[in-house]
Gaussian input, Z-matrix of N, CA and C with variables (Angstrom, degrees):
# hf/3-21g

backbone

0 1
 N
 C     1     B1
 C     2     B2     1     A1
 N     3     B3     2     A2     1     D1
 C     4     B4     3     A3     2     D2
 C     5     B5     4     A4     3     D3
 N     6     B6     5     A5     4     D4
 C     7     B7     6     A6     5     D5
 C     8     B8     7     A7     6     D6
 N     9     B9     8     A8     7     D7
 C    10    B10     9     A9     8     D8
 C    11    B11    10    A10     9     D9
 N    12    B12    11    A11    10    D10
 C    13    B13    12    A12    11    D11
 C    14    B14    13    A13    12    D12
 N    15    B15    14    A14    13    D13
 C    16    B16    15    A15    14    D14
 C    17    B17    16    A16    15    D15
 N    18    B18    17    A17    16    D16
 C    19    B19    18    A18    17    D17
 C    20    B20    19    A19    18    D18
 N    21    B21    20    A20    19    D19
 C    22    B22    21    A21    20    D20
 C    23    B23    22    A22    21    D21
 N    24    B24    23    A23    22    D22
 C    25    B25    24    A24    23    D23
 C    26    B26    25    A25    24    D24
 N    27    B27    26    A26    25    D25
 C    28    B28    27    A27    26    D26
 C    29    B29    28    A28    27    D27
 N    30    B30    29    A29    28    D28
 C    31    B31    30    A30    29    D29
 C    32    B32    31    A31    30    D30
 N    33    B33    32    A32    31    D31
 C    34    B34    33    A33    32    D32
 C    35    B35    34    A34    33    D33
 N    36    B36    35    A35    34    D34
 C    37    B37    36    A36    35    D35
 C    38    B38    37    A37    36    D36
 N    39    B39    38    A38    37    D37
 C    40    B40    39    A39    38    D38
 C    41    B41    40    A40    39    D39
 N    42    B42    41    A41    40    D40
 C    43    B43    42    A42    41    D41
 C    44    B44    43    A43    42    D42
 N    45    B45    44    A44    43    D43
 C    46    B46    45    A45    44    D44
 C    47    B47    46    A46    45    D45
 N    48    B48    47    A47    46    D46
 C    49    B49    48    A48    47    D47
 C    50    B50    49    A49    48    D48
 N    51    B51    50    A50    49    D49
 C    52    B52    51    A51    50    D50
 C    53    B53    52    A52    51    D51
 N    54    B54    53    A53    52    D52
 C    55    B55    54    A54    53    D53
 C    56    B56    55    A55    54    D54
 N    57    B57    56    A56    55    D55
 C    58    B58    57    A57    56    D56
 C    59    B59    58    A58    57    D57
 N    60    B60    59    A59    58    D58
 C    61    B61    60    A60    59    D59
 C    62    B62    61    A61    60    D60
 N    63    B63    62    A62    61    D61
 C    64    B64    63    A63    62    D62
 C    65    B65    64    A64    63    D63
 N    66    B66    65    A65    64    D64
 C    67    B67    66    A66    65    D65
 C    68    B68    67    A67    66    D66
 N    69    B69    68    A68    67    D67
 C    70    B70    69    A69    68    D68
 C    71    B71    70    A70    69    D69
 N    72    B72    71    A71    70    D70
 C    73    B73    72    A72    71    D71
 C    74    B74    73    A73    72    D72
 N    75    B75    74    A74    73    D73
 C    76    B76    75    A75    74    D74
 C    77    B77    76    A76    75    D75
 N    78    B78    77    A77    76    D76
 C    79    B79    78    A78    77    D77
 C    80    B80    79    A79    78    D78
 N    81    B81    80    A80    79    D79
 C    82    B82    81    A81    80    D80
 C    83    B83    82    A82    81    D81
 N    84    B84    83    A83    82    D82
 C    85    B85    84    A84    83    D83
 C    86    B86    85    A85    84    D84
 N    87    B87    86    A86    85    D85
 C    88    B88    87    A87    86    D86
 C    89    B89    88    A88    87    D87
 N    90    B90    89    A89    88    D88
 C    91    B91    90    A90    89    D89
 C    92    B92    91    A91    90    D90
 N    93    B93    92    A92    91    D91
 C    94    B94    93    A93    92    D92
 C    95    B95    94    A94    93    D93
 N    96    B96    95    A95    94    D94
 C    97    B97    96    A96    95    D95
 C    98    B98    97    A97    96    D96
 N    99    B99    98    A98    97    D97
 C   100   B100    99    A99    98    D98
 C   101   B101   100   A100    99    D99
 N   102   B102   101   A101   100   D100
 C   103   B103   102   A102   101   D101
 C   104   B104   103   A103   102   D102
 N   105   B105   104   A104   103   D103
 C   106   B106   105   A105   104   D104
 C   107   B107   106   A106   105   D105
 N   108   B108   107   A107   106   D106
 C   109   B109   108   A108   107   D107
 C   110   B110   109   A109   108   D108
 N   111   B111   110   A110   109   D109
 C   112   B112   111   A111   110   D110
 C   113   B113   112   A112   111   D111
 N   114   B114   113   A113   112   D112
 C   115   B115   114   A114   113   D113
 C   116   B116   115   A115   114   D114
 N   117   B117   116   A116   115   D115
 C   118   B118   117   A117   116   D116
 C   119   B119   118   A118   117   D117
 N   120   B120   119   A119   118   D118
 C   121   B121   120   A120   119   D119
 C   122   B122   121   A121   120   D120
 N   123   B123   122   A122   121   D121
 C   124   B124   123   A123   122   D122
 C   125   B125   124   A124   123   D123
 N   126   B126   125   A125   124   D124
 C   127   B127   126   A126   125   D125
 C   128   B128   127   A127   126   D126
 N   129   B129   128   A128   127   D127
 C   130   B130   129   A129   128   D128
 C   131   B131   130   A130   129   D129
 N   132   B132   131   A131   130   D130
 C   133   B133   132   A132   131   D131
 C   134   B134   133   A133   132   D132
 N   135   B135   134   A134   133   D133
 C   136   B136   135   A135   134   D134
 C   137   B137   136   A136   135   D135
 N   138   B138   137   A137   136   D136
 C   139   B139   138   A138   137   D137
 C   140   B140   139   A139   138   D138
 N   141   B141   140   A140   139   D139
 C   142   B142   141   A141   140   D140
 C   143   B143   142   A142   141   D141
 N   144   B144   143   A143   142   D142
 C   145   B145   144   A144   143   D143
 C   146   B146   145   A145   144   D144
 N   147   B147   146   A146   145   D145
 C   148   B148   147   A147   146   D146
 C   149   B149   148   A148   147   D147
 N   150   B150   149   A149   148   D148
 C   151   B151   150   A150   149   D149
 C   152   B152   151   A151   150   D150
 N   153   B153   152   A152   151   D151
 C   154   B154   153   A153   152   D152
 C   155   B155   154   A154   153   D153
 N   156   B156   155   A155   154   D154
 C   157   B157   156   A156   155   D155
 C   158   B158   157   A157   156   D156
 N   159   B159   158   A158   157   D157
 C   160   B160   159   A159   158   D158
 C   161   B161   160   A160   159   D159
 N   162   B162   161   A161   160   D160
 C   163   B163   162   A162   161   D161
 C   164   B164   163   A163   162   D162
 N   165   B165   164   A164   163   D163
 C   166   B166   165   A165   164   D164
 C   167   B167   166   A166   165   D165
 N   168   B168   167   A167   166   D166
 C   169   B169   168   A168   167   D167
 C   170   B170   169   A169   168   D168
 N   171   B171   170   A170   169   D169
 C   172   B172   171   A171   170   D170
 C   173   B173   172   A172   171   D171
 N   174   B174   173   A173   172   D172
 C   175   B175   174   A174   173   D173
 C   176   B176   175   A175   174   D174
 N   177   B177   176   A176   175   D175
 C   178   B178   177   A177   176   D176
 C   179   B179   178   A178   177   D177
 N   180   B180   179   A179   178   D178
 C   181   B181   180   A180   179   D179
 C   182   B182   181   A181   180   D180
 N   183   B183   182   A182   181   D181
 C   184   B184   183   A183   182   D182
 C   185   B185   184   A184   183   D183
 N   186   B186   185   A185   184   D184
 C   187   B187   186   A186   185   D185
 C   188   B188   187   A187   186   D186
 N   189   B189   188   A188   187   D187
 C   190   B190   189   A189   188   D188
 C   191   B191   190   A190   189   D189
 N   192   B192   191   A191   190   D190
 C   193   B193   192   A192   191   D191
 C   194   B194   193   A193   192   D192
 N   195   B195   194   A194   193   D193
 C   196   B196   195   A195   194   D194
 C   197   B197   196   A196   195   D195
 N   198   B198   197   A197   196   D196
 C   199   B199   198   A198   197   D197
 C   200   B200   199   A199   198   D198
 N   201   B201   200   A200   199   D199
 C   202   B202   201   A201   200   D200
 C   203   B203   202   A202   201   D201
 N   204   B204   203   A203   202   D202
 C   205   B205   204   A204   203   D203
 C   206   B206   205   A205   204   D204
 N   207   B207   206   A206   205   D205
 C   208   B208   207   A207   206   D206
 C   209   B209   208   A208   207   D207
 N   210   B210   209   A209   208   D208
 C   211   B211   210   A210   209   D209
 C   212   B212   211   A211   210   D210
 N   213   B213   212   A212   211   D211
 C   214   B214   213   A213   212   D212
 C   215   B215   214   A214   213   D213
 N   216   B216   215   A215   214   D214
 C   217   B217   216   A216   215   D215
 C   218   B218   217   A217   216   D216
 N   219   B219   218   A218   217   D217
 C   220   B220   219   A219   218   D218
 C   221   B221   220   A220   219   D219
 N   222   B222   221   A221   220   D220
 C   223   B223   222   A222   221   D221
 C   224   B224   223   A223   222   D222
 N   225   B225   224   A224   223   D223
 C   226   B226   225   A225   224   D224
 C   227   B227   226   A226   225   D225
 N   228   B228   227   A227   226   D226
 C   229   B229   228   A228   227   D227
 C   230   B230   229   A229   228   D228
 N   231   B231   230   A230   229   D229
 C   232   B232   231   A231   230   D230
 C   233   B233   232   A232   231   D231
 N   234   B234   233   A233   232   D232
 C   235   B235   234   A234   233   D233
 C   236   B236   235   A235   234   D234
 N   237   B237   236   A236   235   D235
 C   238   B238   237   A237   236   D236
 C   239   B239   238   A238   237   D237
 N   240   B240   239   A239   238   D238
 C   241   B241   240   A240   239   D239
 C   242   B242   241   A241   240   D240
 N   243   B243   242   A242   241   D241
 C   244   B244   243   A243   242   D242
 C   245   B245   244   A244   243   D243
 N   246   B246   245   A245   244   D244
 C   247   B247   246   A246   245   D245
 C   248   B248   247   A247   246   D246
 N   249   B249   248   A248   247   D247
 C   250   B250   249   A249   248   D248
 C   251   B251   250   A250   249   D249
 N   252   B252   251   A251   250   D250
 C   253   B253   252   A252   251   D251
 C   254   B254   253   A253   252   D252
 N   255   B255   254   A254   253   D253
 C   256   B256   255   A255   254   D254
 C   257   B257   256   A256   255   D255
 N   258   B258   257   A257   256   D256
 C   259   B259   258   A258   257   D257
 C   260   B260   259   A259   258   D258
 N   261   B261   260   A260   259   D259
 C   262   B262   261   A261   260   D260
 C   263   B263   262   A262   261   D261
 N   264   B264   263   A263   262   D262
 C   265   B265   264   A264   263   D263
 C   266   B266   265   A265   264   D264
 N   267   B267   266   A266   265   D265
 C   268   B268   267   A267   266   D266
 C   269   B269   268   A268   267   D267
 N   270   B270   269   A269   268   D268
 C   271   B271   270   A270   269   D269
 C   272   B272   271   A271   270   D270
 N   273   B273   272   A272   271   D271
 C   274   B274   273   A273   272   D272
 C   275   B275   274   A274   273   D273
 N   276   B276   275   A275   274   D274
 C   277   B277   276   A276   275   D275
 C   278   B278   277   A277   276   D276
 N   279   B279   278   A278   277   D277
 C   280   B280   279   A279   278   D278
 C   281   B281   280   A280   279   D279
 N   282   B282   281   A281   280   D280
 C   283   B283   282   A282   281   D281
 C   284   B284   283   A283   282   D282
 N   285   B285   284   A284   283   D283
 C   286   B286   285   A285   284   D284
 C   287   B287   286   A286   285   D285
 N   288   B288   287   A287   286   D286
 C   289   B289   288   A288   287   D287
 C   290   B290   289   A289   288   D288
 N   291   B291   290   A290   289   D289
 C   292   B292   291   A291   290   D290
 C   293   B293   292   A292   291   D291
 N   294   B294   293   A293   292   D292
 C   295   B295   294   A294   293   D293
 C   296   B296   295   A295   294   D294
 N   297   B297   296   A296   295   D295
 C   298   B298   297   A297   296   D296
 C   299   B299   298   A298   297   D297
 N   300   B300   299   A299   298   D298
 C   301   B301   300   A300   299   D299
 C   302   B302   301   A301   300   D300
 N   303   B303   302   A302   301   D301
 C   304   B304   303   A303   302   D302
 C   305   B305   304   A304   303   D303
 N   306   B306   305   A305   304   D304
 C   307   B307   306   A306   305   D305
 C   308   B308   307   A307   306   D306
 N   309   B309   308   A308   307   D307
 C   310   B310   309   A309   308   D308
 C   311   B311   310   A310   309   D309
 N   312   B312   311   A311   310   D310
 C   313   B313   312   A312   311   D311
 C   314   B314   313   A313   312   D312
 N   315   B315   314   A314   313   D313
 C   316   B316   315   A315   314   D314
 C   317   B317   316   A316   315   D315
 N   318   B318   317   A317   316   D316
 C   319   B319   318   A318   317   D317
 C   320   B320   319   A319   318   D318
 N   321   B321   320   A320   319   D319
 C   322   B322   321   A321   320   D320
 C   323   B323   322   A322   321   D321
 N   324   B324   323   A323   322   D322
 C   325   B325   324   A324   323   D323
 C   326   B326   325   A325   324   D324
 N   327   B327   326   A326   325   D325
 C   328   B328   327   A327   326   D326
 C   329   B329   328   A328   327   D327
 N   330   B330   329   A329   328   D328
 C   331   B331   330   A330   329   D329
 C   332   B332   331   A331   330   D330
 N   333   B333   332   A332   331   D331
 C   334   B334   333   A333   332   D332
 C   335   B335   334   A334   333   D333
 N   336   B336   335   A335   334   D334
 C   337   B337   336   A336   335   D335
 C   338   B338   337   A337   336   D336

   B1=1.4959
   B2=1.5336
   B3=1.2326
   B4=1.4171
   B5=1.5821
   B6=1.3585
   B7=1.3311
   B8=1.6152
   B9=1.3679
   B10=1.4240
   B11=1.5250
   B12=1.2308
   B13=1.4911
   B14=1.4350
   B15=1.3578
   B16=1.4712
   B17=1.5939
   B18=1.3350
   B19=1.4307
   B20=1.5893
   B21=1.3279
   B22=1.4123
   B23=1.5405
   B24=1.3639
   B25=1.3854
   B26=1.4937
   B27=1.3082
   B28=1.3956
   B29=1.6015
   B30=1.3760
   B31=1.4272
   B32=1.6494
   B33=1.3612
   B34=1.5358
   B35=1.4739
   B36=1.3394
   B37=1.3958
   B38=1.6157
   B39=1.2338
   B40=1.4246
   B41=1.4680
   B42=1.3393
   B43=1.3704
   B44=1.5459
   B45=1.3135
   B46=1.4767
   B47=1.5716
   B48=1.2790
   B49=1.3811
   B50=1.5213
   B51=1.4476
   B52=1.3931
   B53=1.4182
   B54=1.2538
   B55=1.4662
   B56=1.5192
   B57=1.2632
   B58=1.4066
   B59=1.4534
   B60=1.4404
   B61=1.4127
   B62=1.5889
   B63=1.3160
   B64=1.4720
   B65=1.5217
   B66=1.2703
   B67=1.3808
   B68=1.4933
   B69=1.3809
   B70=1.3634
   B71=1.5037
   B72=1.4343
   B73=1.3649
   B74=1.6140
   B75=1.2303
   B76=1.3686
   B77=1.5824
   B78=1.3473
   B79=1.4476
   B80=1.5268
   B81=1.1762
   B82=1.5004
   B83=1.5185
   B84=1.4268
   B85=1.3936
   B86=1.4585
   B87=1.4044
   B88=1.4944
   B89=1.5624
   B90=1.3814
   B91=1.5557
   B92=1.4584
   B93=1.2365
   B94=1.4443
   B95=1.5766
   B96=1.4006
   B97=1.4511
   B98=1.5475
   B99=1.3730
   B100=1.4616
   B101=1.4285
   B102=1.2728
   B103=1.4396
   B104=1.4902
   B105=1.3835
   B106=1.4702
   B107=1.4639
   B108=1.3683
   B109=1.4272
   B110=1.5113
   B111=1.2819
   B112=1.4812
   B113=1.4750
   B114=1.3608
   B115=1.3746
   B116=1.5003
   B117=1.3079
   B118=1.4353
   B119=1.6399
   B120=1.3091
   B121=1.5832
   B122=1.4979
   B123=1.2841
   B124=1.4435
   B125=1.5819
   B126=1.2922
   B127=1.3519
   B128=1.5970
   B129=1.2728
   B130=1.5675
   B131=1.3789
   B132=1.2655
   B133=1.5031
   B134=1.4526
   B135=1.2955
   B136=1.4385
   B137=1.5765
   B138=1.3469
   B139=1.4942
   B140=1.4627
   B141=1.3944
   B142=1.5072
   B143=1.5428
   B144=1.1926
   B145=1.4915
   B146=1.4323
   B147=1.3632
   B148=1.6157
   B149=1.5189
   B150=1.3310
   B151=1.4317
   B152=1.6008
   B153=1.2422
   B154=1.3555
   B155=1.5066
   B156=1.3697
   B157=1.4349
   B158=1.5496
   B159=1.3662
   B160=1.4255
   B161=1.5064
   B162=1.3804
   B163=1.4596
   B164=1.5423
   B165=1.3346
   B166=1.3864
   B167=1.5590
   B168=1.2951
   B169=1.4318
   B170=1.5130
   B171=1.2344
   B172=1.4550
   B173=1.5462
   B174=1.3366
   B175=1.3607
   B176=1.5919
   B177=1.3089
   B178=1.2951
   B179=1.5974
   B180=1.2281
   B181=1.5635
   B182=1.5252
   B183=1.3042
   B184=1.5093
   B185=1.5083
   B186=1.3676
   B187=1.5504
   B188=1.6011
   B189=1.3015
   B190=1.4482
   B191=1.5842
   B192=1.1785
   B193=1.6449
   B194=1.5324
   B195=1.4121
   B196=1.3672
   B197=1.5762
   B198=1.2770
   B199=1.4523
   B200=1.5169
   B201=1.4442
   B202=1.4545
   B203=1.5241
   B204=1.3606
   B205=1.4236
   B206=1.4790
   B207=1.4379
   B208=1.4819
   B209=1.5759
   B210=1.2789
   B211=1.5528
   B212=1.6105
   B213=1.2362
   B214=1.4282
   B215=1.5765
   B216=1.3718
   B217=1.4888
   B218=1.5707
   B219=1.3854
   B220=1.4280
   B221=1.5866
   B222=1.3000
   B223=1.2991
   B224=1.5376
   B225=1.3225
   B226=1.4220
   B227=1.4470
   B228=1.3907
   B229=1.4732
   B230=1.4791
   B231=1.4218
   B232=1.5313
   B233=1.5610
   B234=1.4127
   B235=1.5609
   B236=1.4979
   B237=1.4236
   B238=1.5080
   B239=1.5132
   B240=1.3244
   B241=1.3450
   B242=1.4764
   B243=1.3926
   B244=1.5586
   B245=1.5022
   B246=1.2752
   B247=1.5159
   B248=1.5784
   B249=1.2473
   B250=1.3456
   B251=1.5300
   B252=1.2803
   B253=1.4095
   B254=1.5188
   B255=1.3152
   B256=1.4279
   B257=1.4393
   B258=1.3049
   B259=1.4501
   B260=1.4962
   B261=1.2874
   B262=1.4754
   B263=1.5086
   B264=1.3621
   B265=1.5163
   B266=1.6189
   B267=1.2828
   B268=1.5523
   B269=1.6022
   B270=1.2323
   B271=1.5163
   B272=1.4514
   B273=1.3338
   B274=1.4203
   B275=1.5284
   B276=1.2870
   B277=1.4121
   B278=1.7178
   B279=1.2461
   B280=1.5786
   B281=1.4604
   B282=1.2915
   B283=1.5126
   B284=1.4086
   B285=1.4648
   B286=1.4842
   B287=1.5934
   B288=1.2740
   B289=1.4368
   B290=1.5655
   B291=1.2117
   B292=1.4521
   B293=1.5339
   B294=1.2833
   B295=1.4512
   B296=1.6194
   B297=1.3217
   B298=1.4234
   B299=1.4455
   B300=1.3255
   B301=1.3969
   B302=1.6007
   B303=1.3078
   B304=1.4801
   B305=1.5373
   B306=1.4058
   B307=1.4094
   B308=1.5378
   B309=1.3312
   B310=1.4797
   B311=1.5754
   B312=1.2859
   B313=1.4145
   B314=1.5460
   B315=1.2689
   B316=1.4931
   B317=1.5148
   B318=1.3682
   B319=1.5211
   B320=1.5809
   B321=1.3077
   B322=1.3532
   B323=1.5852
   B324=1.3553
   B325=1.4422
   B326=1.5802
   B327=1.2989
   B328=1.5684
   B329=1.4929
   B330=1.3263
   B331=1.4784
   B332=1.5910
   B333=1.3346
   B334=1.4183
   B335=1.6353
   B336=1.2662
   B337=1.4059
   B338=1.5007
   A1=105.77
   A2=118.33
   A3=121.08
   A4=108.03
   A5=118.02
   A6=131.38
   A7=110.39
   A8=115.48
   A9=115.65
   A10=107.15
   A11=115.56
   A12=120.82
   A13=110.03
   A14=113.45
   A15=122.93
   A16=105.83
   A17=114.15
   A18=119.84
   A19=111.08
   A20=115.02
   A21=127.47
   A22=109.06
   A23=124.52
   A24=123.10
   A25=112.24
   A26=123.33
   A27=130.31
   A28=106.56
   A29=110.05
   A30=116.70
   A31=107.37
   A32=107.21
   A33=113.93
   A34=113.20
   A35=118.07
   A36=121.76
   A37=111.43
   A38=120.23
   A39=125.60
   A40=108.26
   A41=119.77
   A42=121.24
   A43=110.83
   A44=115.50
   A45=121.67
   A46=112.53
   A47=119.82
   A48=125.86
   A49=114.16
   A50=124.07
   A51=129.66
   A52=112.79
   A53=116.98
   A54=124.75
   A55=112.86
   A56=125.08
   A57=124.09
   A58=115.33
   A59=118.36
   A60=122.26
   A61=102.87
   A62=103.49
   A63=117.12
   A64=115.29
   A65=122.49
   A66=127.45
   A67=113.08
   A68=119.32
   A69=121.45
   A70=107.88
   A71=117.97
   A72=119.15
   A73=110.52
   A74=119.87
   A75=127.19
   A76=108.58
   A77=117.03
   A78=126.31
   A79=115.63
   A80=120.02
   A81=119.30
   A82=104.40
   A83=114.24
   A84=120.70
   A85=116.48
   A86=113.86
   A87=122.66
   A88=107.12
   A89=120.95
   A90=122.68
   A91=111.12
   A92=123.24
   A93=130.26
   A94=107.16
   A95=111.88
   A96=112.25
   A97=110.83
   A98=111.74
   A99=123.92
   A100=112.19
   A101=123.40
   A102=123.01
   A103=110.95
   A104=116.02
   A105=118.45
   A106=109.37
   A107=116.03
   A108=117.68
   A109=115.66
   A110=118.39
   A111=123.89
   A112=111.99
   A113=121.04
   A114=118.74
   A115=112.10
   A116=121.93
   A117=122.84
   A118=103.68
   A119=112.40
   A120=120.15
   A121=108.51
   A122=114.68
   A123=123.93
   A124=107.22
   A125=113.05
   A126=122.09
   A127=120.24
   A128=112.35
   A129=120.51
   A130=112.85
   A131=116.79
   A132=125.81
   A133=112.80
   A134=122.09
   A135=124.39
   A136=107.36
   A137=110.38
   A138=115.73
   A139=113.98
   A140=118.55
   A141=124.65
   A142=105.27
   A143=116.00
   A144=120.44
   A145=113.74
   A146=116.73
   A147=124.22
   A148=107.00
   A149=127.28
   A150=121.63
   A151=109.33
   A152=114.35
   A153=124.28
   A154=116.98
   A155=113.15
   A156=119.49
   A157=110.13
   A158=115.40
   A159=121.60
   A160=116.94
   A161=110.68
   A162=120.69
   A163=111.47
   A164=118.99
   A165=120.23
   A166=104.45
   A167=121.09
   A168=128.85
   A169=114.53
   A170=120.48
   A171=122.82
   A172=116.50
   A173=121.74
   A174=126.01
   A175=108.19
   A176=119.87
   A177=119.85
   A178=109.59
   A179=113.34
   A180=118.68
   A181=111.83
   A182=115.93
   A183=122.03
   A184=104.64
   A185=114.17
   A186=117.88
   A187=100.97
   A188=108.10
   A189=116.16
   A190=110.07
   A191=114.97
   A192=119.13
   A193=108.59
   A194=118.99
   A195=119.96
   A196=111.12
   A197=117.31
   A198=122.18
   A199=103.91
   A200=110.14
   A201=120.01
   A202=105.03
   A203=121.30
   A204=124.85
   A205=109.83
   A206=119.17
   A207=117.42
   A208=107.60
   A209=113.59
   A210=124.59
   A211=101.23
   A212=115.10
   A213=122.37
   A214=107.64
   A215=113.51
   A216=119.88
   A217=103.31
   A218=119.10
   A219=120.23
   A220=110.23
   A221=119.40
   A222=118.14
   A223=114.79
   A224=120.87
   A225=123.17
   A226=112.00
   A227=125.17
   A228=128.48
   A229=105.35
   A230=121.86
   A231=122.45
   A232=111.81
   A233=113.99
   A234=118.93
   A235=107.00
   A236=110.25
   A237=117.28
   A238=113.41
   A239=118.20
   A240=119.90
   A241=110.94
   A242=114.79
   A243=114.96
   A244=107.72
   A245=110.49
   A246=122.75
   A247=112.00
   A248=116.16
   A249=121.89
   A250=115.32
   A251=123.46
   A252=127.91
   A253=109.86
   A254=118.52
   A255=120.79
   A256=114.99
   A257=119.91
   A258=124.98
   A259=113.66
   A260=118.10
   A261=124.26
   A262=99.47
   A263=114.48
   A264=118.67
   A265=107.13
   A266=110.12
   A267=119.79
   A268=108.60
   A269=116.24
   A270=118.33
   A271=108.15
   A272=123.64
   A273=126.33
   A274=109.39
   A275=112.79
   A276=121.08
   A277=108.96
   A278=111.67
   A279=119.15
   A280=111.00
   A281=118.53
   A282=121.69
   A283=115.45
   A284=120.63
   A285=118.40
   A286=110.04
   A287=117.27
   A288=119.12
   A289=110.12
   A290=116.86
   A291=123.92
   A292=117.87
   A293=116.35
   A294=120.06
   A295=107.74
   A296=119.29
   A297=117.66
   A298=113.32
   A299=121.91
   A300=125.58
   A301=111.38
   A302=108.59
   A303=116.53
   A304=107.97
   A305=109.81
   A306=111.49
   A307=109.85
   A308=111.62
   A309=115.11
   A310=112.74
   A311=114.84
   A312=120.98
   A313=112.84
   A314=120.95
   A315=124.36
   A316=103.83
   A317=114.60
   A318=119.45
   A319=101.55
   A320=113.87
   A321=129.77
   A322=113.26
   A323=114.80
   A324=113.45
   A325=110.74
   A326=109.34
   A327=120.93
   A328=114.16
   A329=118.40
   A330=119.28
   A331=107.51
   A332=119.71
   A333=118.79
   A334=108.59
   A335=108.97
   A336=113.90
   A337=112.56
   D1=140.77
   D2=-176.57
   D3=-88.90
   D4=139.13
   D5=176.96
   D6=-71.59
   D7=146.59
   D8=169.54
   D9=-126.24
   D10=108.87
   D11=-172.37
   D12=-99.03
   D13=148.31
   D14=179.82
   D15=-94.59
   D16=109.57
   D17=179.22
   D18=-59.49
   D19=134.76
   D20=-176.71
   D21=-102.43
   D22=136.34
   D23=170.31
   D24=-115.77
   D25=113.62
   D26=-170.00
   D27=-136.90
   D28=146.50
   D29=176.75
   D30=-121.14
   D31=147.48
   D32=-177.55
   D33=-137.40
   D34=159.23
   D35=169.89
   D36=-105.80
   D37=134.50
   D38=-178.70
   D39=-113.66
   D40=122.53
   D41=179.27
   D42=-90.95
   D43=112.90
   D44=-178.23
   D45=-48.94
   D46=134.05
   D47=179.99
   D48=80.57
   D49=1.59
   D50=172.79
   D51=-104.77
   D52=160.41
   D53=168.84
   D54=-63.30
   D55=125.02
   D56=172.29
   D57=-117.51
   D58=124.99
   D59=-175.64
   D60=-151.57
   D61=132.48
   D62=177.50
   D63=-130.58
   D64=142.87
   D65=175.79
   D66=-112.80
   D67=130.17
   D68=174.21
   D69=-122.01
   D70=137.87
   D71=178.42
   D72=-91.18
   D73=124.06
   D74=-175.95
   D75=-70.67
   D76=126.15
   D77=-173.65
   D78=-120.96
   D79=148.24
   D80=175.35
   D81=-89.94
   D82=-175.52
   D83=-174.59
   D84=-67.23
   D85=-23.15
   D86=-177.79
   D87=-90.86
   D88=-1.01
   D89=174.54
   D90=93.09
   D91=8.31
   D92=-177.16
   D93=-89.63
   D94=139.88
   D95=173.93
   D96=-60.77
   D97=145.72
   D98=174.23
   D99=-109.83
   D100=121.26
   D101=168.42
   D102=-77.15
   D103=125.53
   D104=173.35
   D105=-102.13
   D106=111.67
   D107=-178.76
   D108=-107.05
   D109=-7.79
   D110=176.13
   D111=-137.97
   D112=158.58
   D113=174.84
   D114=104.43
   D115=-172.53
   D116=-169.16
   D117=-144.76
   D118=154.84
   D119=171.75
   D120=-120.11
   D121=152.50
   D122=173.58
   D123=-152.16
   D124=146.22
   D125=176.15
   D126=-148.87
   D127=151.41
   D128=-177.64
   D129=-137.52
   D130=158.85
   D131=165.16
   D132=-127.11
   D133=148.03
   D134=176.91
   D135=-152.01
   D136=171.21
   D137=-178.11
   D138=-66.24
   D139=-31.57
   D140=-178.37
   D141=-151.40
   D142=165.34
   D143=174.99
   D144=-63.94
   D145=-23.64
   D146=-174.28
   D147=-102.46
   D148=-6.80
   D149=-170.70
   D150=-85.46
   D151=143.84
   D152=179.78
   D153=-104.45
   D154=-8.69
   D155=174.71
   D156=-107.58
   D157=169.50
   D158=-177.95
   D159=49.03
   D160=44.00
   D161=175.25
   D162=-92.91
   D163=130.93
   D164=-174.28
   D165=-121.17
   D166=129.41
   D167=175.63
   D168=-91.01
   D169=122.30
   D170=174.98
   D171=-78.84
   D172=145.56
   D173=163.97
   D174=-72.74
   D175=131.90
   D176=-176.58
   D177=-126.53
   D178=143.74
   D179=174.90
   D180=-137.89
   D181=136.61
   D182=176.46
   D183=-101.75
   D184=136.22
   D185=171.35
   D186=-148.49
   D187=104.14
   D188=177.83
   D189=64.71
   D190=-118.49
   D191=179.63
   D192=-90.89
   D193=-9.79
   D194=-169.55
   D195=-94.04
   D196=138.07
   D197=175.77
   D198=-125.62
   D199=118.51
   D200=-176.88
   D201=-102.50
   D202=129.33
   D203=169.42
   D204=-117.26
   D205=141.95
   D206=-169.94
   D207=-152.01
   D208=164.23
   D209=174.52
   D210=-138.91
   D211=144.33
   D212=174.69
   D213=-78.66
   D214=168.81
   D215=-175.78
   D216=-70.79
   D217=-37.75
   D218=175.87
   D219=-60.41
   D220=-41.11
   D221=-175.86
   D222=-74.38
   D223=-30.88
   D224=174.38
   D225=-77.33
   D226=-21.84
   D227=173.29
   D228=-61.64
   D229=-30.59
   D230=-173.74
   D231=-81.96
   D232=-11.87
   D233=-172.64
   D234=-90.30
   D235=122.17
   D236=171.12
   D237=-59.66
   D238=149.58
   D239=179.96
   D240=-73.90
   D241=156.43
   D242=-171.86
   D243=138.63
   D244=-176.05
   D245=-177.36
   D246=-98.60
   D247=133.18
   D248=179.20
   D249=-129.44
   D250=158.25
   D251=172.77
   D252=-107.11
   D253=142.59
   D254=178.01
   D255=-143.50
   D256=155.32
   D257=167.59
   D258=-137.00
   D259=168.85
   D260=173.61
   D261=-137.55
   D262=130.82
   D263=-175.42
   D264=-126.04
   D265=144.67
   D266=-179.71
   D267=-102.20
   D268=123.64
   D269=173.69
   D270=-101.58
   D271=119.09
   D272=178.72
   D273=-74.32
   D274=160.52
   D275=-176.49
   D276=-59.20
   D277=-25.45
   D278=-179.40
   D279=-87.12
   D280=-8.04
   D281=-179.60
   D282=105.25
   D283=-14.17
   D284=-179.57
   D285=-67.00
   D286=145.23
   D287=-179.18
   D288=-117.37
   D289=135.11
   D290=171.20
   D291=-128.59
   D292=144.58
   D293=-178.93
   D294=-82.21
   D295=127.60
   D296=175.14
   D297=-94.29
   D298=-29.92
   D299=175.69
   D300=-160.28
   D301=151.92
   D302=177.32
   D303=-151.95
   D304=161.70
   D305=178.78
   D306=162.47
   D307=-158.29
   D308=178.57
   D309=-116.19
   D310=144.78
   D311=168.92
   D312=-114.46
   D313=129.83
   D314=176.84
   D315=-102.79
   D316=123.78
   D317=179.78
   D318=-96.19
   D319=120.17
   D320=171.15
   D321=-83.05
   D322=122.47
   D323=-172.51
   D324=-69.87
   D325=153.00
   D326=175.68
   D327=-92.01
   D328=129.94
   D329=176.59
   D330=-101.25
   D331=-25.90
   D332=177.01
   D333=-91.47
   D334=109.52
   D335=179.90
   D336=-128.15

């Protein structure tokens, strides 16, 4: 049976040069937690919805209802400061794709290098 997720819109600050990791709990349209037992997740951030450069892929992990997306400190060091859009999508075993979360990430520049 296909899941129906309620997309969440969240905004974050990413500190350049630091590990970035966020956990989002998958919810259904009634607001209840949804356990994800099959399928995969993938997420990216980019400078705009239309840009093909400065694209950064998150490492994603599913654990029950929780979807974790992250970047290492080495990966965040390579990201220019500024504002980015992001999303994380869930691909069900049958191929249907749903968005778990989307929003903005503001990259705060690093002084200690």
